[in-house]
C-alpha positions as CSV (number, residue, x, y, z in Angstrom):
1,M,25.5,-28.0,-2.1
2,Q,22.5,-29.3,-4.1
3,D,22.8,-30.8,-7.5
4,V,22.1,-28.1,-9.8
5,K,21.3,-28.8,-13.5
6,R,23.4,-27.7,-16.2
7,K,20.9,-25.8,-18.1
8,A,19.8,-22.3,-17.7
9,S,17.0,-21.6,-15.6
10,G,13.6,-20.2,-16.5
11,L,14.5,-16.8,-14.5
12,S,17.5,-16.2,-16.8
13,K,15.5,-17.0,-20.0
14,G,12.6,-14.9,-18.8
15,S,15.0,-12.0,-17.8
16,L,16.4,-12.0,-21.5
17,I,13.0,-12.2,-23.1
18,C,11.6,-9.4,-20.9
19,G,14.7,-7.3,-21.7
20,I,14.4,-7.7,-25.5
21,C,10.5,-7.1,-25.0
22,T,11.3,-3.5,-23.4
23,I,11.3,-2.2,-26.9
24,I,7.3,-3.0,-27.1
25,P,5.6,0.6,-26.9
26,F,3.2,1.2,-23.6
27,V,4.5,-2.1,-21.9
28,G,8.3,-1.4,-22.2
29,V,8.8,0.2,-18.7
30,A,7.1,-2.8,-17.1
31,F,9.2,-5.5,-19.2
32,S,12.4,-3.4,-18.3
33,L,11.5,-3.7,-14.5
34,I,10.7,-7.3,-14.7
35,A,13.7,-8.1,-16.8
36,I,15.9,-6.2,-14.1
37,I,14.2,-8.0,-11.0
38,L,14.3,-11.8,-12.7
39,G,18.0,-11.1,-13.6
40,I,19.2,-10.0,-10.1
41,A,17.0,-12.9,-8.6
42,D,18.7,-15.4,-10.7
43,L,22.0,-14.1,-10.0
44,V,21.6,-14.3,-6.4
45,K,20.4,-17.9,-6.8
46,I,23.7,-18.6,-8.8
47,K,25.7,-17.0,-6.1
48,N,24.0,-19.3,-3.4
49,G,24.6,-22.3,-5.5
50,K,20.9,-23.0,-6.2
51,S,20.8,-22.3,-9.9
52,S,23.3,-23.2,-12.9
53,T,25.8,-20.8,-14.0
54,S,25.0,-21.2,-17.5
55,G,22.2,-18.7,-17.3
56,K,24.6,-16.2,-15.8
57,K,25.1,-14.4,-19.5
58,M,21.6,-14.6,-20.0
59,D,20.8,-12.8,-16.8
60,I,23.3,-10.0,-17.4
61,A,22.2,-9.5,-20.8
62,G,18.5,-9.0,-19.4
63,I,19.7,-6.8,-16.7
64,V,21.6,-4.6,-19.2
65,L,18.7,-4.6,-21.6
66,G,16.4,-3.6,-19.1
67,L,18.6,-1.0,-17.7
68,V,19.7,0.6,-20.9
69,L,16.2,0.6,-22.6
70,L,14.4,2.0,-19.4
71,P,15.0,5.3,-20.3
72,I,14.2,5.2,-23.8
73,A,11.0,3.3,-22.8
74,I,10.0,6.1,-20.3
75,F,10.6,8.7,-22.9
76,A,8.5,7.0,-25.6
77,L,5.8,6.6,-23.0
78,S,6.0,10.2,-22.1
79,I,5.8,11.3,-25.6
80,I,2.8,9.2,-26.8
81,V,0.8,9.9,-23.7
82,G,1.6,13.5,-23.9
83,S,0.6,13.7,-27.5
84,F,-2.8,12.3,-26.5
85,V,-3.3,14.8,-23.7
86,M,-2.0,17.8,-25.8
87,A,-4.7,16.8,-28.2
88,A,-7.4,16.5,-25.7
89,A,-6.4,19.7,-23.7
90,T,-6.4,21.8,-27.0
91,G,-9.5,20.4,-28.3
92,T,-7.7,19.7,-31.8
93,F,-9.5,16.4,-32.6
94,S,-12.9,18.0,-32.0
95,E,-12.1,20.7,-34.7
96,T,-10.4,18.3,-37.1
97,G,-12.4,15.4,-36.6
98,S,-9.4,13.2,-36.8
99,L,-8.0,11.9,-33.5
100,L,-5.1,10.3,-35.4
101,S,-3.8,13.4,-37.2
102,S,-4.1,15.6,-34.2
103,V,-2.2,13.0,-32.0
104,I,0.5,12.8,-34.8
105,K,0.8,16.6,-34.9
106,N,1.3,17.0,-31.1
107,F,3.6,14.1,-31.0
108,F,6.0,16.1,-33.2
109,K,5.3,19.3,-31.4
110,L,6.2,17.4,-28.3
111,I,9.3,15.8,-29.7
112,M,10.5,19.3,-31.0
113,L,9.8,20.9,-27.6
114,K,11.8,18.1,-25.7
115,L,14.7,18.7,-28.2
116,G,14.7,22.3,-27.4
117,F,13.2,24.0,-30.3
118,S,10.4,26.3,-29.8
119,G,7.7,27.1,-31.9
């Protein structure tokens, strides 16, 4: 076996950081996938004895954050993009003159529809 350093690898730190960054809107899905990939890659390196075991907890935390927050990030992204699409399709921002107000209105409409309320 090789002489493995005692401190956590960059892959484990990157996995944890990307797992935390999954909460950032628009790029959360990408960060989630990166966290999962980096965590798994480092766990394989640890298993093969090429990386220190001190980063194992960070790898697991990054993978768990990525897996748990991925559906939330996808839901948030779909609501945000959907509200822009609804505003463009209905032409509400050309009538009201305010893109932000129509996007916010459509944002809440989509949330209510996804929760099962019709109106």
